[in-house]
C-alpha positions in Angstrom: 67.2 -17.8 29.0 64.6 -18.0 26.3 61.9 -20.7 26.9 61.0 -22.5 23.7 57.6 -23.8 22.9 57.2 -27.3 21.5 54.5 -26.0 19.1 52.8 -22.8 18.2 49.5 -22.9 16.4 49.7 -19.6 14.6 47.3 -17.2 13.0 44.1 -19.0 13.8 40.9 -17.8 15.4 40.5 -19.1 19.0 37.0 -20.0 20.1 36.1 -20.0 23.8 32.8 -20.1 25.7 32.8 -16.3 25.7 34.4 -15.1 22.5 36.0 -15.8 19.1 39.2 -13.8 18.4 42.4 -14.0 16.4 45.2 -15.5 18.4 48.1 -18.0 18.4 48.5 -20.8 21.0 51.9 -21.9 22.3 52.2 -25.4 23.7 55.0 -26.9 25.9 55.2 -30.2 27.7 51.7 -31.1 26.8 50.1 -28.0 28.3 49.1 -24.6 26.9 51.9 -22.1 27.5 50.3 -18.9 26.1 47.4 -17.6 24.1 47.6 -14.3 22.4 49.1 -12.2 19.6 51.5 -14.1 17.5 54.2 -11.5 18.1 54.1 -12.3 21.8 54.6 -16.1 21.3 57.9 -17.7 22.4 60.1 -19.2 19.7 58.9 -22.7 18.8 60.4 -26.0 17.6 57.4 -26.3 15.3 54.8 -23.9 13.9 51.4 -24.9 12.5 49.9 -22.2 10.3 46.2 -22.2 11.2 45.3 -19.2 8.9 41.7 -19.5 8.0 41.0 -22.1 10.7 39.5 -22.0 14.2 41.1 -23.4 17.3 38.7 -25.0 19.8 39.0 -27.0 23.0 38.8 -30.6 22.1 35.4 -32.1 22.6 34.7 -34.1 25.8 32.2 -36.9 25.2 31.0 -38.2 28.5 29.0 -41.1 26.9 30.6 -43.7 24.7 30.5 -47.5 24.5 33.7 -49.0 23.2 32.6 -52.6 23.8 36.0 -53.7 25.0 36.4 -56.2 26.6 33.8 -58.7 25.5 32.2 -57.4 22.3 35.3 -56.4 20.3 33.7 -57.5 17.0 31.6 -54.3 17.4 34.4 -52.0 18.6 37.6 -51.9 20.7 39.6 -49.1 22.4 41.8 -48.7 19.4 39.1 -48.2 16.8 36.8 -46.3 19.2 39.5 -43.8 20.1 40.6 -43.6 16.5 37.1 -42.5 15.7 37.2 -40.0 18.6 40.5 -38.5 17.3 39.1 -38.1 13.8 36.1 -36.4 15.3 38.0 -33.8 17.3 37.2 -35.5 20.6 40.1 -35.5 23.0 38.5 -37.0 26.1 35.8 -39.8 26.4 34.0 -41.4 29.4 33.4 -45.0 28.6 30.4 -47.1 29.8 30.5 -50.3 31.9 28.2 -52.7 30.0 31.0 -55.0 28.7 32.0 -58.6 29.5 32.9 -58.7 32.4 30.8 -55.6 33.4 32.8 -52.9 35.1 31.1 -53.8 38.4 33.9 -55.3 40.5 37.5 -54.6 41.0 38.4 -57.4 38.7 36.1 -56.0 36.0 37.7 -52.6 36.4 41.2 -54.0 36.0 40.1 -55.7 32.8 38.7 -52.4 31.5 41.9 -50.6 32.4 44.0 -53.1 30.6 41.8 -52.8 27.5 42.0 -49.0 27.7 45.8 -49.1 27.4 45.3 -48.9 23.6 43.5 -45.5 23.9 44.6 -42.7 21.6 42.7 -40.0 23.6 42.3 -39.4 27.3 39.5 -41.3 29.1 37.4 -41.7 32.1 35.9 -45.0 33.2 32.4 -45.6 34.6 31.8 -48.1 37.2 28.5 -50.0 37.2 26.0 -49.1 40.0 23.5 -51.9 40.4 21.6 -53.9 43.0 24.0 -56.8 42.8 27.3 -55.0 43.3 26.8 -52.4 46.0 29.4 -54.2 48.2 32.0 -53.3 45.5 31.3 -49.6 45.1 34.0 -48.6 47.6 36.6 -50.7 45.9 35.6 -49.3 42.5 36.2 -45.8 43.9 39.5 -46.8 45.3 40.4 -48.6 42.0 40.0 -45.4 40.0 36.5 -45.1 38.5 35.7 -41.6 37.5 31.9 -41.8 37.7 29.2 -44.3 38.0 26.5 -45.5 35.6 23.1 -46.7 36.8 20.6 -48.3 34.4 17.0 -47.5 35.4 15.9 -49.1 32.1 17.2 -52.0 30.0 19.5 -51.6 27.1 22.3 -53.5 25.4 23.9 -56.0 27.7 20.7 -56.6 29.6 22.1 -55.4 32.9 19.3 -55.6 35.5 17.8 -52.4 36.7 18.0 -51.9 40.5 14.9 -51.5 42.6 14.2 -48.0 43.9 15.3 -49.2 47.3 18.6 -50.4 46.0 18.9 -47.2 44.0 18.5 -45.1 47.1 21.2 -47.1 48.9 23.5 -46.8 45.9 23.0 -43.0 45.9 23.8 -42.9 49.6 27.1 -44.7 49.1 28.3 -42.7 46.1 27.2 -39.4 47.7 29.9 -39.9 50.3 32.5 -39.7 47.6 31.1 -36.9 45.5 31.4 -38.7 42.1 28.7 -38.1 39.6 26.2 -40.8 38.8 25.0 -40.9 35.2 21.6 -42.3 34.6 19.9 -44.2 31.8 16.7 -42.7 32.9 13.8 -44.9 31.6 11.5 -46.8 33.8 12.1 -50.5 33.2 8.7 -51.9 34.3 6.7 -49.6 31.9 8.8 -50.5 28.9 8.8 -54.2 29.7 5.0 -54.3 29.9 4.4 -52.3 26.8 7.0 -54.2 24.7 5.5 -57.5 25.7 2.0 -56.3 24.8 3.2 -55.1 21.5 4.9 -58.3 20.7 1.9 -60.3 21.7 -0.1 -58.3 19.3 2.3 -59.0 16.5 3.7 -55.5 16.2 7.2 -55.4 15.0 7.8 -52.3 12.8 10.5 -49.8 13.5 7.9 -47.3 14.8 6.8 -49.9 17.4 10.1 -49.4 19.2 9.0 -45.7 19.9 5.6 -46.9 20.9 7.1 -49.2 23.5 9.0 -46.3 25.2 6.8 -43.2 25.3 8.2 -40.0 26.9 6.6 -40.8 30.2 9.1 -43.6 30.8 11.9 -40.9 30.8 9.9 -38.2 32.7 9.0 -40.6 35.5 12.6 -41.9 35.8 14.2 -38.4 35.8 11.7 -37.2 38.4 12.3 -40.2 40.7 16.1 -39.9 40.4 16.0 -36.2 41.2 14.0 -36.9 44.4 16.6 -39.5 45.5 19.5 -37.2 44.7 17.9 -34.4 46.7 17.5 -36.7 49.7 21.0 -38.2 49.6 23.0 -35.3 48.2 24.2 -37.4 45.3 25.4 -35.7 42.1 23.6 -37.0 39.1 23.7 -36.7 35.3 20.8 -37.5 33.0 22.1 -39.2 29.9 20.6 -39.0 26.4 17.7 -36.6 27.0 15.3 -37.5 24.2 12.1 -35.6 25.2 10.9 -32.1 26.1 9.0 -33.6 29.0 12.2 -34.4 30.9 13.2 -30.8 31.0 10.5 -29.8 33.6 11.7 -32.1 36.4 15.2 -31.1 35.6 14.4 -27.4 36.0 12.4 -28.1 39.2 15.2 -30.1 40.7 17.8 -27.5 40.1 15.5 -24.9 41.7 15.5 -27.1 44.8 19.3 -27.2 44.8 19.8 -30.7 43.3 23.2 -31.1 41.6 21.9 -32.5 38.3 23.3 -32.0 34.8 21.9 -33.3 31.5 23.0 -34.1 28.0 21.3 -34.7 24.6 22.7 -36.2 21.4 22.8 -35.2 17.8 20.3 -37.9 16.7 17.6 -36.4 19.0 18.3 -32.9 17.6 18.4 -33.9 13.9 15.8 -36.7 13.5 12.2 -37.1 14.4 9.5 -39.8 13.9 9.9 -39.7 10.1 13.2 -41.5 10.5 11.5 -44.8 11.3 10.1 -44.9 7.8 13.0 -43.1 6.0 15.9 -44.9 7.7 14.3 -48.1 9.1 15.7 -50.3 11.8 19.2 -48.6 11.8 17.5 -45.7 13.8 16.7 -48.0 16.7 18.3 -46.5 19.9 17.5 -46.3 23.6 15.8 -43.9 24.4 14.1 -43.7 21.0 14.2 -40.8 18.5 10.9 -39.0 19.2 8.2 -36.9 17.6 8.9 -33.4 16.1 7.6 -31.4 19.1 10.2 -33.1 21.4 13.0 -32.3 18.9 12.0 -28.6 19.0 11.8 -28.6 22.8 15.4 -30.0 23.0 16.7 -27.1 20.9 15.0 -24.7 23.3 16.5 -26.6 26.2 20.0 -26.1 24.7 19.3 -22.4 24.2 18.0 -21.7 27.7 20.7 -23.9 29.4 18.6 -26.6 31.0 20.5 -29.1 28.8 24.1 -28.6 29.7 26.0 -30.5 27.1 26.2 -32.6 23.9 27.3 -36.2 24.1 26.9 -39.0 21.6 26.0 -42.3 23.2 28.4 -43.8 20.7 27.0 -47.4 20.6 28.5 -49.4 17.7 27.2 -52.7 16.3 28.0 -54.8 13.2 25.8 -53.9 10.2 24.0 -57.3 10.3 23.0 -56.6 13.9 21.3 -53.4 12.8 19.3 -54.8 9.9 17.5 -57.8 11.3 14.0 -58.7 10.2 12.1 -57.8 13.4 12.7 -54.6 15.2 12.8 -56.4 18.6 16.0 -58.2 17.5 17.8 -55.2 16.2 20.6 -54.0 18.5 20.1 -50.5 19.8 22.5 -47.7 19.0 25.0 -46.6 16.4 28.4 -44.9 16.2 28.5 -41.2 16.9 31.9 -40.0 18.4 33.4 -39.3 15.0 30.4 -37.4 13.5 29.3 -35.3 16.5 31.5 -32.3 15.8 30.8 -32.0 12.0 27.1 -32.4 12.6 27.0 -29.8 15.3 29.3 -27.4 13.5 26.9 -27.7 10.6 24.2 -26.4 12.9 26.5 -23.5 13.8 26.8 -22.7 10.1 23.0 -22.8 9.9 22.6 -20.4 12.8 21.0 -22.9 15.3 24.0 -22.4 17.7 26.8 -19.9 18.0 30.4 -21.2 18.0 30.8 -20.1 21.6 27.6 -22.1 22.5 29.2 -25.1 20.9 32.4 -24.8 22.8 30.4 -24.6 26.1 28.2 -27.6 25.2 31.0 -29.8 23.9 33.9 -28.9 26.2 33.4 -26.5 29.0 30.2 -27.9 30.5 31.2 -31.6 30.5 34.6 -30.6 32.0 32.9 -28.7 34.8 30.3 -31.4 35.5 32.9 -34.2 35.8 35.6 -32.3 37.7 38.1 -31.7 34.8 37.9 -28.0 34.5 40.1 -26.0 34.0 42.7 -28.6 33.1 40.4 -29.7 30.3 37.6 -27.9 28.4 39.4 -24.6 28.1 42.2 -22.9 26.1 44.0 -21.1 28.9 47.6 -21.2 30.2 48.2 -24.3 32.3 45.4 -26.4 30.7 46.1 -29.6 28.9 46.7 -28.9 25.2 43.6 -30.8 24.1 42.7 -29.0 20.9 40.6 -29.4 17.8 41.7 -27.2 14.8 38.6 -27.0 12.6 37.8 -25.7 9.1 34.4 -24.2 9.4 34.1 -23.9 5.6 35.1 -27.4 4.7 32.3 -29.6 3.4 32.2 -33.4 3.5 29.5 -36.1 3.3 29.1 -38.7 6.0 29.7 -42.3 4.8 29.6 -45.3 7.0 32.4 -47.0 5.1 34.8 -44.1 5.8 34.2 -44.1 9.6 37.0 -45.3 11.8 34.7 -47.1 14.1 34.5 -50.9 13.5 30.7 -50.3 13.1 30.2 -49.4 9.4 26.6 -48.3 9.8 25.1 -44.9 10.6 21.7 -43.2 10.4 23.6 -40.1 9.1 24.6 -41.9 5.9 24.9 -39.5 3.1 24.3 -36.4 5.2 26.3 -33.3 4.1 28.2 -31.4 6.8 29.9 -28.0 6.9 32.7 -27.6 9.5 35.2 -30.4 10.1 38.2 -30.9 12.4 41.4 -31.1 10.4 43.8 -31.6 13.3 43.3 -33.1 16.8 45.9 -32.7 19.6 45.8 -34.6 22.9 48.1 -33.1 25.6 50.0 -31.3 22.8 50.5 -34.3 20.6 48.9 -34.7 17.2 46.7 -37.8 17.1 45.0 -36.7 13.9 46.7 -34.4 11.4 45.4 -33.2 8.0 42.3 -35.5 8.3 44.4 -38.6 8.9 45.3 -40.6 12.0 48.8 -40.2 13.2 50.6 -43.5 13.4 52.0 -44.6 16.7 49.5 -42.8 18.8 47.9 -46.0 20.2 48.3 -45.9 23.9 48.9 -42.1 24.1 45.6 -41.6 26.0 45.7 -41.4 29.8 43.1 -41.7 32.5 41.6 -38.4 33.6 42.1 -39.4 37.2 45.3 -37.4 37.1 43.4 -34.1 36.7 39.9 -34.9 38.0 38.9 -32.8 41.1 35.3 -33.1 42.0 33.9 -30.6 44.6 33.7 -31.7 48.2 31.0 -34.3 48.8 27.8 -33.1 50.4 25.9 -36.1 51.5 22.6 -35.5 53.2 20.4 -37.4 55.8 23.5 -39.5 56.7 21.9 -40.6 59.9 19.1 -42.3 57.9 21.2 -44.2 55.4 21.1 -47.9 55.1 24.6 -48.1 56.6 23.6 -45.9 59.5 20.4 -47.7 60.5 21.9 -51.2 60.2 25.2 -50.4 62.1 
C-alpha cells in the first residue's frame, strides 16, 4: 500500500550544517518522511514548488522575552510568536522576567497558560535566584526546560544572587542536567559605575556603555565557569558582547566545562558609533561595544568559540525607548523577526557560509538544549520545522511592518538580502508567502515532548550545601 505524504517541498536546495544540495522534502504527520531526489518522493496531498528557493531547518532562538504575563503592552505570546513565524524561527526559549516571575510553580503555571497562544514551539526558562532555591525542584517537575540566572541587573530588576547562592543554585540544577543560561555581567561593578556617572550628571547614550565596560562580562563569565567546573552544572553564556569573554570560554572548555555561548545580530552589526547615529534606541544590556569587540565576535563565530546566534528579543513601547535621559530608557528591542534576514545578508556578503548559518541558528542550539536531532536538522524522523528562504529577495526593515507589538528597532531602514518566504512548524504552515497563516494561534507546543538532555554529571556532591547540612 502506497504511503502518501501530507506535503512535498519540491525542487528546492536543502541547506544542512555540512552541505547545500538540490533535493525535495516529504512531510507526513508533522515529521520529515524523506529527503532526496524528487523522483524518489512519495505521492503527496500537496506539493509546494520551491524552485529557486533554499530549504533550511527553522531557526531556534534560545533567548526571547515575550513579556507575558505582566507586560503585555510591550508584547504577548501571540504577537511574539507571530514575529518568530515571520522570521523563520520555529522554536523559542522564553525568559522568566515577567509578572509574576517564573520563579515558583504558580508563576510557571501562569506562564504556561499564557504560552497557550504560541504559534511556534517553545521552551520555558525558570528563574534561578537567591530567593527561590526552595522552588527549583518543583520547577523542574513542572516542566521548565532550562534556567536563567541574572548575574547583573536588567529589565524587571530581579535581584542578582550572591556568589554563595549561585554556587548552591548550580549544585541543585547540576543534579538534573538542565542548562543554566547566564546574564553574565557583574552587578556590583555596574551599580557603582552607574551611580558615579549619574552623580556626575552624565546621561548621554554613550554613558550607558561607560557604565558597563567589558570587564563586567569577563569577570562574570570567568566566575560562572569556575562554579560550573566545581559543580558539574551545564551553563550557557547569553548575549556575548565582547571579545574579552572569549578567553575564559576557551579556557573553561579546555578544562572540560560544559559551557556554550551565543551572540546577537546587534553586537555583530553595530559598534560605538550607534550611540550617536541611533541614539537611545540602541540601549541594551550588555551594551553594543567598540569596533575591536565586534571584530573579535566575528572571529569567535568563525573559530567556533561562539556556538550560536540568538536575538535577546526584548520589546518595549516606542515611548519607553525614547525618554530624555538614558538611565530611564528601557533596555532592549525586538529581534526575533529580523535575525534571519540580517544574518542571511551577511551570508550574501561572504561573512558566513550558508552551512555556517544553519549550524549557528539551528543545529548548535538544538544540541545545547537537548532537542537534536528532533529539531535543528532536516533528516527523516525530525520535526518538520522548516524555513523556506529566498536568498535573492531584498527588503528593507521597517519598525511599522514588524509583527511584534514593539514598533521600534535600531535596524530601521536597513536593507536585507535573503528572506524567509514560508515557515512550517511540525509540518504546518504558520507563515506562507510572507503572510501569517490565520488560525495558527495555539499551534505551538512545549519542547518538553522532545527534549533529552545528556545524563547529569554533578561533581563534589559530598560538599554541596545539601550534603553538609543534612
